[in-house]
mmCIF file of the N, C-alpha and C atoms, coordinates in Angstrom:
data_MODEL
# 
_entry.id   MODEL 
# 
loop_
_atom_site.group_PDB 
_atom_site.id 
_atom_site.type_symbol 
_atom_site.label_atom_id 
_atom_site.label_alt_id 
_atom_site.label_comp_id 
_atom_site.label_asym_id 
_atom_site.label_entity_id 
_atom_site.label_seq_id 
_atom_site.pdbx_PDB_ins_code 
_atom_site.Cartn_x 
_atom_site.Cartn_y 
_atom_site.Cartn_z 
_atom_site.occupancy 
_atom_site.B_iso_or_equiv 
_atom_site.pdbx_formal_charge 
_atom_site.auth_seq_id 
_atom_site.auth_comp_id 
_atom_site.auth_asym_id 
_atom_site.auth_atom_id 
_atom_site.pdbx_PDB_model_num 
ATOM 1   N N  . MET A 1 1  ? -26.713 206.651 133.769 1.00 0.00 ? 1  MET A N  1 
ATOM 2   C CA . MET A 1 1  ? -25.633 207.068 134.737 1.00 0.00 ? 1  MET A CA 1 
ATOM 3   C C  . MET A 1 1  ? -24.858 208.189 134.658 1.00 0.00 ? 1  MET A C  1 
ATOM 4   N N  . THR A 1 2  ? -23.641 208.424 135.119 1.00 0.00 ? 2  THR A N  1 
ATOM 5   C CA . THR A 1 2  ? -22.468 209.443 134.572 1.00 0.00 ? 2  THR A CA 1 
ATOM 6   C C  . THR A 1 2  ? -21.648 208.565 134.798 1.00 0.00 ? 2  THR A C  1 
ATOM 7   N N  . ALA A 1 3  ? -20.720 208.219 134.299 1.00 0.00 ? 3  ALA A N  1 
ATOM 8   C CA . ALA A 1 3  ? -19.009 208.046 134.538 1.00 0.00 ? 3  ALA A CA 1 
ATOM 9   C C  . ALA A 1 3  ? -18.188 208.093 135.585 1.00 0.00 ? 3  ALA A C  1 
ATOM 10  N N  . VAL A 1 4  ? -18.581 209.620 135.812 1.00 0.00 ? 4  VAL A N  1 
ATOM 11  C CA . VAL A 1 4  ? -17.934 210.489 136.828 1.00 0.00 ? 4  VAL A CA 1 
ATOM 12  C C  . VAL A 1 4  ? -18.841 211.170 138.033 1.00 0.00 ? 4  VAL A C  1 
ATOM 13  N N  . THR A 1 5  ? -18.213 211.461 139.115 1.00 0.00 ? 5  THR A N  1 
ATOM 14  C CA . THR A 1 5  ? -18.901 212.258 139.738 1.00 0.00 ? 5  THR A CA 1 
ATOM 15  C C  . THR A 1 5  ? -18.291 213.319 140.464 1.00 0.00 ? 5  THR A C  1 
ATOM 16  N N  . MET A 1 6  ? -18.744 215.114 140.181 1.00 0.00 ? 6  MET A N  1 
ATOM 17  C CA . MET A 1 6  ? -17.588 215.232 140.397 1.00 0.00 ? 6  MET A CA 1 
ATOM 18  C C  . MET A 1 6  ? -17.454 216.148 141.867 1.00 0.00 ? 6  MET A C  1 
ATOM 19  N N  . TYR A 1 7  ? -17.344 215.730 142.844 1.00 0.00 ? 7  TYR A N  1 
ATOM 20  C CA . TYR A 1 7  ? -17.746 216.209 144.280 1.00 0.00 ? 7  TYR A CA 1 
ATOM 21  C C  . TYR A 1 7  ? -16.975 218.086 144.333 1.00 0.00 ? 7  TYR A C  1 
ATOM 22  N N  . SER A 1 8  ? -17.336 218.495 144.802 1.00 0.00 ? 8  SER A N  1 
ATOM 23  C CA . SER A 1 8  ? -17.188 220.175 144.676 1.00 0.00 ? 8  SER A CA 1 
ATOM 24  C C  . SER A 1 8  ? -17.453 221.008 145.683 1.00 0.00 ? 8  SER A C  1 
ATOM 25  N N  . THR A 1 9  ? -17.697 222.351 146.019 1.00 0.00 ? 9  THR A N  1 
ATOM 26  C CA . THR A 1 9  ? -18.890 223.935 146.506 1.00 0.00 ? 9  THR A CA 1 
ATOM 27  C C  . THR A 1 9  ? -18.372 224.751 145.493 1.00 0.00 ? 9  THR A C  1 
ATOM 28  N N  . THR A 1 10 ? -19.258 225.366 146.370 1.00 0.00 ? 10 THR A N  1 
ATOM 29  C CA . THR A 1 10 ? -19.785 225.823 144.731 1.00 0.00 ? 10 THR A CA 1 
ATOM 30  C C  . THR A 1 10 ? -19.162 227.453 145.041 1.00 0.00 ? 10 THR A C  1 
ATOM 31  N N  . TRP A 1 11 ? -17.993 227.838 146.354 1.00 0.00 ? 11 TRP A N  1 
ATOM 32  C CA . TRP A 1 11 ? -16.815 229.529 146.009 1.00 0.00 ? 11 TRP A CA 1 
ATOM 33  C C  . TRP A 1 11 ? -15.922 228.131 145.625 1.00 0.00 ? 11 TRP A C  1 
ATOM 34  N N  . CYS A 1 12 ? -15.963 226.770 144.801 1.00 0.00 ? 12 CYS A N  1 
ATOM 35  C CA . CYS A 1 12 ? -14.061 226.822 144.935 1.00 0.00 ? 12 CYS A CA 1 
ATOM 36  C C  . CYS A 1 12 ? -13.898 227.007 143.031 1.00 0.00 ? 12 CYS A C  1 
ATOM 37  N N  . GLY A 1 13 ? -12.907 227.868 143.368 1.00 0.00 ? 13 GLY A N  1 
ATOM 38  C CA . GLY A 1 13 ? -12.570 228.686 141.267 1.00 0.00 ? 13 GLY A CA 1 
ATOM 39  C C  . GLY A 1 13 ? -12.028 226.851 140.518 1.00 0.00 ? 13 GLY A C  1 
ATOM 40  N N  . TYR A 1 14 ? -11.583 225.902 141.058 1.00 0.00 ? 14 TYR A N  1 
ATOM 41  C CA . TYR A 1 14 ? -10.378 224.391 141.011 1.00 0.00 ? 14 TYR A CA 1 
ATOM 42  C C  . TYR A 1 14 ? -11.427 223.708 139.905 1.00 0.00 ? 14 TYR A C  1 
ATOM 43  N N  . CYS A 1 15 ? -13.238 223.882 141.197 1.00 0.00 ? 15 CYS A N  1 
ATOM 44  C CA . CYS A 1 15 ? -14.336 223.037 140.260 1.00 0.00 ? 15 CYS A CA 1 
ATOM 45  C C  . CYS A 1 15 ? -14.796 224.061 139.527 1.00 0.00 ? 15 CYS A C  1 
ATOM 46  N N  . HIS A 1 16 ? -14.798 225.322 139.625 1.00 0.00 ? 16 HIS A N  1 
ATOM 47  C CA . HIS A 1 16 ? -15.550 225.807 138.229 1.00 0.00 ? 16 HIS A CA 1 
ATOM 48  C C  . HIS A 1 16 ? -14.344 225.703 136.747 1.00 0.00 ? 16 HIS A C  1 
ATOM 49  N N  . ARG A 1 17 ? -13.381 225.500 136.668 1.00 0.00 ? 17 ARG A N  1 
ATOM 50  C CA . ARG A 1 17 ? -12.663 225.900 136.227 1.00 0.00 ? 17 ARG A CA 1 
ATOM 51  C C  . ARG A 1 17 ? -12.716 224.845 135.367 1.00 0.00 ? 17 ARG A C  1 
ATOM 52  N N  . LEU A 1 18 ? -12.934 223.199 136.245 1.00 0.00 ? 18 LEU A N  1 
ATOM 53  C CA . LEU A 1 18 ? -12.425 221.685 135.482 1.00 0.00 ? 18 LEU A CA 1 
ATOM 54  C C  . LEU A 1 18 ? -13.987 221.725 135.032 1.00 0.00 ? 18 LEU A C  1 
ATOM 55  N N  . LYS A 1 19 ? -14.629 221.948 135.755 1.00 0.00 ? 19 LYS A N  1 
ATOM 56  C CA . LYS A 1 19 ? -16.230 222.275 135.349 1.00 0.00 ? 19 LYS A CA 1 
ATOM 57  C C  . LYS A 1 19 ? -16.945 222.378 133.661 1.00 0.00 ? 19 LYS A C  1 
ATOM 58  N N  . SER A 1 20 ? -15.405 223.823 133.768 1.00 0.00 ? 20 SER A N  1 
ATOM 59  C CA . SER A 1 20 ? -15.914 224.245 132.345 1.00 0.00 ? 20 SER A CA 1 
ATOM 60  C C  . SER A 1 20 ? -15.003 223.582 131.560 1.00 0.00 ? 20 SER A C  1 
ATOM 61  N N  . GLN A 1 21 ? -13.976 223.148 131.375 1.00 0.00 ? 21 GLN A N  1 
ATOM 62  C CA . GLN A 1 21 ? -13.093 222.410 130.828 1.00 0.00 ? 21 GLN A CA 1 
ATOM 63  C C  . GLN A 1 21 ? -14.231 220.698 130.383 1.00 0.00 ? 21 GLN A C  1 
ATOM 64  N N  . LEU A 1 22 ? -14.865 220.262 131.153 1.00 0.00 ? 22 LEU A N  1 
ATOM 65  C CA . LEU A 1 22 ? -15.491 219.652 131.502 1.00 0.00 ? 22 LEU A CA 1 
ATOM 66  C C  . LEU A 1 22 ? -16.542 219.124 129.981 1.00 0.00 ? 22 LEU A C  1 
ATOM 67  N N  . ASP A 1 23 ? -17.405 220.263 129.909 1.00 0.00 ? 23 ASP A N  1 
ATOM 68  C CA . ASP A 1 23 ? -17.930 220.554 128.927 1.00 0.00 ? 23 ASP A CA 1 
ATOM 69  C C  . ASP A 1 23 ? -18.369 221.115 128.133 1.00 0.00 ? 23 ASP A C  1 
ATOM 70  N N  . ARG A 1 24 ? -16.904 221.876 128.221 1.00 0.00 ? 24 ARG A N  1 
ATOM 71  C CA . ARG A 1 24 ? -16.593 221.944 126.144 1.00 0.00 ? 24 ARG A CA 1 
ATOM 72  C C  . ARG A 1 24 ? -15.965 220.508 125.193 1.00 0.00 ? 24 ARG A C  1 
ATOM 73  N N  . GLU A 1 25 ? -15.129 219.874 127.002 1.00 0.00 ? 25 GLU A N  1 
ATOM 74  C CA . GLU A 1 25 ? -14.797 218.414 126.447 1.00 0.00 ? 25 GLU A CA 1 
ATOM 75  C C  . GLU A 1 25 ? -15.776 217.526 125.544 1.00 0.00 ? 25 GLU A C  1 
ATOM 76  N N  . GLY A 1 26 ? -17.379 217.991 125.639 1.00 0.00 ? 26 GLY A N  1 
ATOM 77  C CA . GLY A 1 26 ? -18.361 217.094 126.362 1.00 0.00 ? 26 GLY A CA 1 
ATOM 78  C C  . GLY A 1 26 ? -18.460 215.858 127.045 1.00 0.00 ? 26 GLY A C  1 
ATOM 79  N N  . ILE A 1 27 ? -17.759 216.038 128.177 1.00 0.00 ? 27 ILE A N  1 
ATOM 80  C CA . ILE A 1 27 ? -17.850 215.127 129.565 1.00 0.00 ? 27 ILE A CA 1 
ATOM 81  C C  . ILE A 1 27 ? -18.952 215.240 130.574 1.00 0.00 ? 27 ILE A C  1 
ATOM 82  N N  . ALA A 1 28 ? -20.331 213.767 129.722 1.00 0.00 ? 28 ALA A N  1 
ATOM 83  C CA . ALA A 1 28 ? -20.859 214.147 130.918 1.00 0.00 ? 28 ALA A CA 1 
ATOM 84  C C  . ALA A 1 28 ? -20.083 214.002 132.438 1.00 0.00 ? 28 ALA A C  1 
ATOM 85  N N  . TYR A 1 29 ? -21.265 214.335 133.153 1.00 0.00 ? 29 TYR A N  1 
ATOM 86  C CA . TYR A 1 29 ? -20.654 214.538 135.141 1.00 0.00 ? 29 TYR A CA 1 
ATOM 87  C C  . TYR A 1 29 ? -21.940 214.528 136.294 1.00 0.00 ? 29 TYR A C  1 
ATOM 88  N N  . GLN A 1 30 ? -21.719 214.192 137.002 1.00 0.00 ? 30 GLN A N  1 
ATOM 89  C CA . GLN A 1 30 ? -22.622 214.307 138.226 1.00 0.00 ? 30 GLN A CA 1 
ATOM 90  C C  . GLN A 1 30 ? -21.923 215.843 139.290 1.00 0.00 ? 30 GLN A C  1 
ATOM 91  N N  . VAL A 1 31 ? -22.134 216.415 139.507 1.00 0.00 ? 31 VAL A N  1 
ATOM 92  C CA . VAL A 1 31 ? -21.775 217.389 140.528 1.00 0.00 ? 31 VAL A CA 1 
ATOM 93  C C  . VAL A 1 31 ? -22.547 217.109 141.651 1.00 0.00 ? 31 VAL A C  1 
ATOM 94  N N  . ILE A 1 32 ? -21.997 217.225 142.186 1.00 0.00 ? 32 ILE A N  1 
ATOM 95  C CA . ILE A 1 32 ? -22.666 216.669 143.875 1.00 0.00 ? 32 ILE A CA 1 
ATOM 96  C C  . ILE A 1 32 ? -21.682 217.991 145.017 1.00 0.00 ? 32 ILE A C  1 
ATOM 97  N N  . ASP A 1 33 ? -22.835 218.583 145.363 1.00 0.00 ? 33 ASP A N  1 
ATOM 98  C CA . ASP A 1 33 ? -21.534 219.547 146.951 1.00 0.00 ? 33 ASP A CA 1 
ATOM 99  C C  . ASP A 1 33 ? -22.031 219.417 148.137 1.00 0.00 ? 33 ASP A C  1 
ATOM 100 N N  . ILE A 1 34 ? -20.533 218.989 148.379 1.00 0.00 ? 34 ILE A N  1 
ATOM 101 C CA . ILE A 1 34 ? -19.677 218.143 149.377 1.00 0.00 ? 34 ILE A CA 1 
ATOM 102 C C  . ILE A 1 34 ? -20.729 219.309 150.988 1.00 0.00 ? 34 ILE A C  1 
ATOM 103 N N  . GLU A 1 35 ? -20.716 220.811 150.775 1.00 0.00 ? 35 GLU A N  1 
ATOM 104 C CA . GLU A 1 35 ? -20.879 221.172 151.641 1.00 0.00 ? 35 GLU A CA 1 
ATOM 105 C C  . GLU A 1 35 ? -23.236 220.940 152.060 1.00 0.00 ? 35 GLU A C  1 
ATOM 106 N N  . LYS A 1 36 ? -23.088 220.567 150.993 1.00 0.00 ? 36 LYS A N  1 
ATOM 107 C CA . LYS A 1 36 ? -24.890 220.441 150.764 1.00 0.00 ? 36 LYS A CA 1 
ATOM 108 C C  . LYS A 1 36 ? -25.988 218.965 151.082 1.00 0.00 ? 36 LYS A C  1 
ATOM 109 N N  . THR A 1 37 ? -25.006 218.028 151.191 1.00 0.00 ? 37 THR A N  1 
ATOM 110 C CA . THR A 1 37 ? -25.438 216.367 150.337 1.00 0.00 ? 37 THR A CA 1 
ATOM 111 C C  . THR A 1 37 ? -24.794 216.319 151.858 1.00 0.00 ? 37 THR A C  1 
ATOM 112 N N  . PRO A 1 38 ? -25.426 215.459 152.413 1.00 0.00 ? 38 PRO A N  1 
ATOM 113 C CA . PRO A 1 38 ? -24.804 215.094 153.270 1.00 0.00 ? 38 PRO A CA 1 
ATOM 114 C C  . PRO A 1 38 ? -24.495 213.515 153.174 1.00 0.00 ? 38 PRO A C  1 
ATOM 115 N N  . GLY A 1 39 ? -23.192 213.152 153.944 1.00 0.00 ? 39 GLY A N  1 
ATOM 116 C CA . GLY A 1 39 ? -22.702 212.329 153.967 1.00 0.00 ? 39 GLY A CA 1 
ATOM 117 C C  . GLY A 1 39 ? -21.511 212.507 153.217 1.00 0.00 ? 39 GLY A C  1 
ATOM 118 N N  . ALA A 1 40 ? -21.713 213.422 152.630 1.00 0.00 ? 40 ALA A N  1 
ATOM 119 C CA . ALA A 1 40 ? -20.425 214.274 151.163 1.00 0.00 ? 40 ALA A CA 1 
ATOM 120 C C  . ALA A 1 40 ? -18.643 213.868 151.638 1.00 0.00 ? 40 ALA A C  1 
ATOM 121 N N  . ALA A 1 41 ? -19.344 215.054 152.101 1.00 0.00 ? 41 ALA A N  1 
ATOM 122 C CA . ALA A 1 41 ? -17.937 215.659 152.470 1.00 0.00 ? 41 ALA A CA 1 
ATOM 123 C C  . ALA A 1 41 ? -17.123 214.279 153.155 1.00 0.00 ? 41 ALA A C  1 
ATOM 124 N N  . GLU A 1 42 ? -17.508 212.930 153.714 1.00 0.00 ? 42 GLU A N  1 
ATOM 125 C CA . GLU A 1 42 ? -16.594 212.017 154.245 1.00 0.00 ? 42 GLU A CA 1 
ATOM 126 C C  . GLU A 1 42 ? -16.182 211.196 153.092 1.00 0.00 ? 42 GLU A C  1 
ATOM 127 N N  . ILE A 1 43 ? -17.278 210.838 151.673 1.00 0.00 ? 43 ILE A N  1 
ATOM 128 C CA . ILE A 1 43 ? -16.757 210.178 150.741 1.00 0.00 ? 43 ILE A CA 1 
ATOM 129 C C  . ILE A 1 43 ? -14.876 210.709 150.612 1.00 0.00 ? 43 ILE A C  1 
ATOM 130 N N  . VAL A 1 44 ? -15.062 212.412 150.114 1.00 0.00 ? 44 VAL A N  1 
ATOM 131 C CA . VAL A 1 44 ? -13.969 212.909 150.177 1.00 0.00 ? 44 VAL A CA 1 
ATOM 132 C C  . VAL A 1 44 ? -13.197 212.991 151.091 1.00 0.00 ? 44 VAL A C  1 
ATOM 133 N N  . GLU A 1 45 ? -13.018 213.147 151.940 1.00 0.00 ? 45 GLU A N  1 
ATOM 134 C CA . GLU A 1 45 ? -12.608 212.636 153.153 1.00 0.00 ? 45 GLU A CA 1 
ATOM 135 C C  . GLU A 1 45 ? -11.234 211.843 152.731 1.00 0.00 ? 45 GLU A C  1 
ATOM 136 N N  . ALA A 1 46 ? -12.267 210.393 152.873 1.00 0.00 ? 46 ALA A N  1 
ATOM 137 C CA . ALA A 1 46 ? -11.983 209.034 153.010 1.00 0.00 ? 46 ALA A CA 1 
ATOM 138 C C  . ALA A 1 46 ? -10.494 209.722 151.273 1.00 0.00 ? 46 ALA A C  1 
ATOM 139 N N  . VAL A 1 47 ? -11.635 208.817 149.844 1.00 0.00 ? 47 VAL A N  1 
ATOM 140 C CA . VAL A 1 47 ? -10.245 209.245 149.126 1.00 0.00 ? 47 VAL A CA 1 
ATOM 141 C C  . VAL A 1 47 ? -8.576  210.660 149.600 1.00 0.00 ? 47 VAL A C  1 
ATOM 142 N N  . ASN A 1 48 ? -9.058  211.365 150.335 1.00 0.00 ? 48 ASN A N  1 
ATOM 143 C CA . ASN A 1 48 ? -7.812  212.550 150.614 1.00 0.00 ? 48 ASN A CA 1 
ATOM 144 C C  . ASN A 1 48 ? -7.024  212.316 151.885 1.00 0.00 ? 48 ASN A C  1 
ATOM 145 N N  . ASN A 1 49 ? -7.141  211.201 152.127 1.00 0.00 ? 49 ASN A N  1 
ATOM 146 C CA . ASN A 1 49 ? -6.073  211.676 153.711 1.00 0.00 ? 49 ASN A CA 1 
ATOM 147 C C  . ASN A 1 49 ? -6.409  212.703 154.923 1.00 0.00 ? 49 ASN A C  1 
ATOM 148 N N  . GLY A 1 50 ? -8.196  212.103 154.757 1.00 0.00 ? 50 GLY A N  1 
ATOM 149 C CA . GLY A 1 50 ? -8.675  213.154 156.481 1.00 0.00 ? 50 GLY A CA 1 
ATOM 150 C C  . GLY A 1 50 ? -8.853  214.410 155.518 1.00 0.00 ? 50 GLY A C  1 
ATOM 151 N N  . ASN A 1 51 ? -8.725  214.111 154.403 1.00 0.00 ? 51 ASN A N  1 
ATOM 152 C CA . ASN A 1 51 ? -9.033  216.434 153.461 1.00 0.00 ? 51 ASN A CA 1 
ATOM 153 C C  . ASN A 1 51 ? -10.011 216.935 152.437 1.00 0.00 ? 51 ASN A C  1 
ATOM 154 N N  . GLN A 1 52 ? -10.989 217.380 152.983 1.00 0.00 ? 52 GLN A N  1 
ATOM 155 C CA . GLN A 1 52 ? -11.820 217.302 151.726 1.00 0.00 ? 52 GLN A CA 1 
ATOM 156 C C  . GLN A 1 52 ? -11.021 218.528 151.247 1.00 0.00 ? 52 GLN A C  1 
ATOM 157 N N  . THR A 1 53 ? -10.571 218.266 150.604 1.00 0.00 ? 53 THR A N  1 
ATOM 158 C CA . THR A 1 53 ? -10.426 219.044 148.800 1.00 0.00 ? 53 THR A CA 1 
ATOM 159 C C  . THR A 1 53 ? -11.266 218.363 147.774 1.00 0.00 ? 53 THR A C  1 
ATOM 160 N N  . VAL A 1 54 ? -11.399 219.981 146.147 1.00 0.00 ? 54 VAL A N  1 
ATOM 161 C CA . VAL A 1 54 ? -12.137 219.099 145.854 1.00 0.00 ? 54 VAL A CA 1 
ATOM 162 C C  . VAL A 1 54 ? -11.441 220.721 145.042 1.00 0.00 ? 54 VAL A C  1 
ATOM 163 N N  . PRO A 1 55 ? -11.425 220.049 143.480 1.00 0.00 ? 55 PRO A N  1 
ATOM 164 C CA . PRO A 1 55 ? -12.923 218.497 143.274 1.00 0.00 ? 55 PRO A CA 1 
ATOM 165 C C  . PRO A 1 55 ? -12.090 217.467 143.241 1.00 0.00 ? 55 PRO A C  1 
ATOM 166 N N  . THR A 1 56 ? -12.473 216.212 143.859 1.00 0.00 ? 56 THR A N  1 
ATOM 167 C CA . THR A 1 56 ? -13.260 215.886 143.611 1.00 0.00 ? 56 THR A CA 1 
ATOM 168 C C  . THR A 1 56 ? -13.353 214.354 142.880 1.00 0.00 ? 56 THR A C  1 
ATOM 169 N N  . LEU A 1 57 ? -13.289 213.798 141.998 1.00 0.00 ? 57 LEU A N  1 
ATOM 170 C CA . LEU A 1 57 ? -13.639 213.177 141.122 1.00 0.00 ? 57 LEU A CA 1 
ATOM 171 C C  . LEU A 1 57 ? -13.335 211.673 141.382 1.00 0.00 ? 57 LEU A C  1 
ATOM 172 N N  . VAL A 1 58 ? -14.885 210.593 141.152 1.00 0.00 ? 58 VAL A N  1 
ATOM 173 C CA . VAL A 1 58 ? -14.842 209.235 141.339 1.00 0.00 ? 58 VAL A CA 1 
ATOM 174 C C  . VAL A 1 58 ? -15.744 209.003 140.742 1.00 0.00 ? 58 VAL A C  1 
ATOM 175 N N  . TYR A 1 59 ? -15.230 207.930 139.741 1.00 0.00 ? 59 TYR A N  1 
ATOM 176 C CA . TYR A 1 59 ? -15.312 206.612 138.413 1.00 0.00 ? 59 TYR A CA 1 
ATOM 177 C C  . TYR A 1 59 ? -15.641 206.250 138.668 1.00 0.00 ? 59 TYR A C  1 
ATOM 178 N N  . ALA A 1 60 ? -16.826 205.782 137.861 1.00 0.00 ? 60 ALA A N  1 
ATOM 179 C CA . ALA A 1 60 ? -18.018 204.402 138.205 1.00 0.00 ? 60 ALA A CA 1 
ATOM 180 C C  . ALA A 1 60 ? -16.758 203.583 138.115 1.00 0.00 ? 60 ALA A C  1 
ATOM 181 N N  . ASP A 1 61 ? -15.992 202.876 138.486 1.00 0.00 ? 61 ASP A N  1 
ATOM 182 C CA . ASP A 1 61 ? -15.181 202.235 139.548 1.00 0.00 ? 61 ASP A CA 1 
ATOM 183 C C  . ASP A 1 61 ? -14.772 201.681 140.413 1.00 0.00 ? 61 ASP A C  1 
ATOM 184 N N  . GLY A 1 62 ? -15.423 203.057 140.919 1.00 0.00 ? 62 GLY A N  1 
ATOM 185 C CA . GLY A 1 62 ? -14.852 203.650 142.809 1.00 0.00 ? 62 GLY A CA 1 
ATOM 186 C C  . GLY A 1 62 ? -12.843 204.302 142.691 1.00 0.00 ? 62 GLY A C  1 
ATOM 187 N N  . SER A 1 63 ? -12.303 204.300 141.622 1.00 0.00 ? 63 SER A N  1 
ATOM 188 C CA . SER A 1 63 ? -10.972 204.705 141.705 1.00 0.00 ? 63 SER A CA 1 
ATOM 189 C C  . SER A 1 63 ? -11.508 206.480 141.926 1.00 0.00 ? 63 SER A C  1 
ATOM 190 N N  . ALA A 1 64 ? -10.251 206.969 141.752 1.00 0.00 ? 64 ALA A N  1 
ATOM 191 C CA . ALA A 1 64 ? -11.240 208.941 142.171 1.00 0.00 ? 64 ALA A CA 1 
ATOM 192 C C  . ALA A 1 64 ? -9.411  209.381 141.749 1.00 0.00 ? 64 ALA A C  1 
ATOM 193 N N  . HIS A 1 65 ? -9.828  210.917 141.449 1.00 0.00 ? 65 HIS A N  1 
ATOM 194 C CA . HIS A 1 65 ? -8.876  211.289 141.325 1.00 0.00 ? 65 HIS A CA 1 
ATOM 195 C C  . HIS A 1 65 ? -8.970  212.895 141.677 1.00 0.00 ? 65 HIS A C  1 
ATOM 196 N N  . THR A 1 66 ? -7.899  213.409 142.620 1.00 0.00 ? 66 THR A N  1 
ATOM 197 C CA . THR A 1 66 ? -8.240  215.165 143.056 1.00 0.00 ? 66 THR A CA 1 
ATOM 198 C C  . THR A 1 66 ? -7.636  216.164 141.965 1.00 0.00 ? 66 THR A C  1 
ATOM 199 N N  . ASN A 1 67 ? -8.297  217.307 141.928 1.00 0.00 ? 67 ASN A N  1 
ATOM 200 C CA . ASN A 1 67 ? -8.240  218.060 141.163 1.00 0.00 ? 67 ASN A CA 1 
ATOM 201 C C  . ASN A 1 67 ? -7.678  217.788 139.851 1.00 0.00 ? 67 ASN A C  1 
ATOM 202 N N  . PRO A 1 68 ? -8.248  217.023 139.048 1.00 0.00 ? 68 PRO A N  1 
ATOM 203 C CA . PRO A 1 68 ? -7.090  216.442 138.570 1.00 0.00 ? 68 PRO A CA 1 
ATOM 204 C C  . PRO A 1 68 ? -7.000  217.468 136.793 1.00 0.00 ? 68 PRO A C  1 
ATOM 205 N N  . SER A 1 69 ? -6.216  217.031 135.572 1.00 0.00 ? 69 SER A N  1 
ATOM 206 C CA . SER A 1 69 ? -7.318  218.168 134.556 1.00 0.00 ? 69 SER A CA 1 
ATOM 207 C C  . SER A 1 69 ? -7.310  217.441 133.711 1.00 0.00 ? 69 SER A C  1 
ATOM 208 N N  . VAL A 1 70 ? -8.225  217.698 132.616 1.00 0.00 ? 70 VAL A N  1 
ATOM 209 C CA . VAL A 1 70 ? -8.773  218.076 131.731 1.00 0.00 ? 70 VAL A CA 1 
ATOM 210 C C  . VAL A 1 70 ? -8.505  216.374 131.667 1.00 0.00 ? 70 VAL A C  1 
ATOM 211 N N  . ALA A 1 71 ? -7.378  216.478 130.944 1.00 0.00 ? 71 ALA A N  1 
ATOM 212 C CA . ALA A 1 71 ? -6.328  215.305 130.063 1.00 0.00 ? 71 ALA A CA 1 
ATOM 213 C C  . ALA A 1 71 ? -6.112  213.723 131.253 1.00 0.00 ? 71 ALA A C  1 
ATOM 214 N N  . GLN A 1 72 ? -5.996  214.065 132.735 1.00 0.00 ? 72 GLN A N  1 
ATOM 215 C CA . GLN A 1 72 ? -6.232  213.128 133.060 1.00 0.00 ? 72 GLN A CA 1 
ATOM 216 C C  . GLN A 1 72 ? -7.559  212.771 133.356 1.00 0.00 ? 72 GLN A C  1 
ATOM 217 N N  . VAL A 1 73 ? -8.303  212.987 133.099 1.00 0.00 ? 73 VAL A N  1 
ATOM 218 C CA . VAL A 1 73 ? -9.386  212.332 133.338 1.00 0.00 ? 73 VAL A CA 1 
ATOM 219 C C  . VAL A 1 73 ? -10.480 212.040 131.611 1.00 0.00 ? 73 VAL A C  1 
ATOM 220 N N  . ARG A 1 74 ? -10.740 212.701 130.175 1.00 0.00 ? 74 ARG A N  1 
ATOM 221 C CA . ARG A 1 74 ? -9.945  211.595 129.375 1.00 0.00 ? 74 ARG A CA 1 
ATOM 222 C C  . ARG A 1 74 ? -9.790  210.830 129.481 1.00 0.00 ? 74 ARG A C  1 
ATOM 223 N N  . ALA A 1 75 ? -7.599  210.444 130.154 1.00 0.00 ? 75 ALA A N  1 
ATOM 224 C CA . ALA A 1 75 ? -7.898  209.388 129.889 1.00 0.00 ? 75 ALA A CA 1 
ATOM 225 C C  . ALA A 1 75 ? -8.145  207.810 130.710 1.00 0.00 ? 75 ALA A C  1 
ATOM 226 N N  . LYS A 1 76 ? -9.343  208.060 132.035 1.00 0.00 ? 76 LYS A N  1 
ATOM 227 C CA . LYS A 1 76 ? -9.397  207.344 132.849 1.00 0.00 ? 76 LYS A CA 1 
ATOM 228 C C  . LYS A 1 76 ? -10.628 206.645 132.051 1.00 0.00 ? 76 LYS A C  1 
ATOM 229 N N  . LEU A 1 77 ? -11.488 207.894 131.954 1.00 0.00 ? 77 LEU A N  1 
ATOM 230 C CA . LEU A 1 77 ? -12.767 208.128 131.070 1.00 0.00 ? 77 LEU A CA 1 
ATOM 231 C C  . LEU A 1 77 ? -12.475 206.814 129.839 1.00 0.00 ? 77 LEU A C  1 
ATOM 232 N N  . ALA A 1 78 ? -11.394 207.061 129.348 1.00 0.00 ? 78 ALA A N  1 
ATOM 233 C CA . ALA A 1 78 ? -10.654 206.237 127.962 1.00 0.00 ? 78 ALA A CA 1 
ATOM 234 C C  . ALA A 1 78 ? -10.498 204.582 128.376 1.00 0.00 ? 78 ALA A C  1 
ATOM 235 N N  . ALA A 1 79 ? -9.547  204.756 129.590 1.00 0.00 ? 79 ALA A N  1 
ATOM 236 C CA . ALA A 1 79 ? -9.075  203.507 130.356 1.00 0.00 ? 79 ALA A CA 1 
ATOM 237 C C  . ALA A 1 79 ? -10.649 202.582 130.418 1.00 0.00 ? 79 ALA A C  1 
ATOM 238 N N  . LEU A 1 80 ? -11.808 202.894 131.369 1.00 0.00 ? 80 LEU A N  1 
ATOM 239 C CA . LEU A 1 80 ? -12.727 202.965 131.692 1.00 0.00 ? 80 LEU A CA 1 
ATOM 240 C C  . LEU A 1 80 ? -13.970 201.458 131.253 1.00 0.00 ? 80 LEU A C  1 
# 
């Protein structure tokens, strides 16, 4: 199990950028497309005040970041 799940879409430029940064850093993550996975959009809306904002990252502890920097992701994972 990965420590972070990224909720994304295929057309999101911010999502592609963050994926590339996480890949370069060697940070493992699971990607869930909110347009193809039933219930995924509702998870994103729940942590973003009703908005389908991506990328939204959900961590193993249940906390979330919306459009975080790779430094924020690294810091969160180090704290887990």
